[in-house]
Residue, then its C-alpha position, 0 to 999 in steps of 0.5 A: m798343076n803339071g804341064q802335060n795337057r795343052q788345054d791347061l796352057s795359054p799365052g800369058l801364063t807363068v810357068d816353070i819349064v825345063r830347057k833341052a840343055d837342062q834336061r839332065t839336071g832338071k833345072l827349072t826356068r820360070g817365065v811367061v808363055k808366048d807360044i805353045l809349040t806342041k800341037s797334040g793335046t797331051h804330052p807325057h814329058g810336058i807341053k813344049v812352049r816358047l817364053t816371052d824371052g825366047q827360051v823354049g822348053r817343056v812345061k813342068h809346073i803352071h803357076h796360078e794367078q794370085 
């Protein structure tokens, strides 16, 4: 599941994000959502979130509970 729809995200989900500094390389960072920063319902580059460790980036992939 991609991270373009705000309704698919909620605090506590594990996601892969691309930080601003990693946009050129596309390096993904995995973490747990703390805050959802994008106010609009959708965003073509991914919804911007803050992880529990403080890193900020756009969601590229949402990991489902197993």
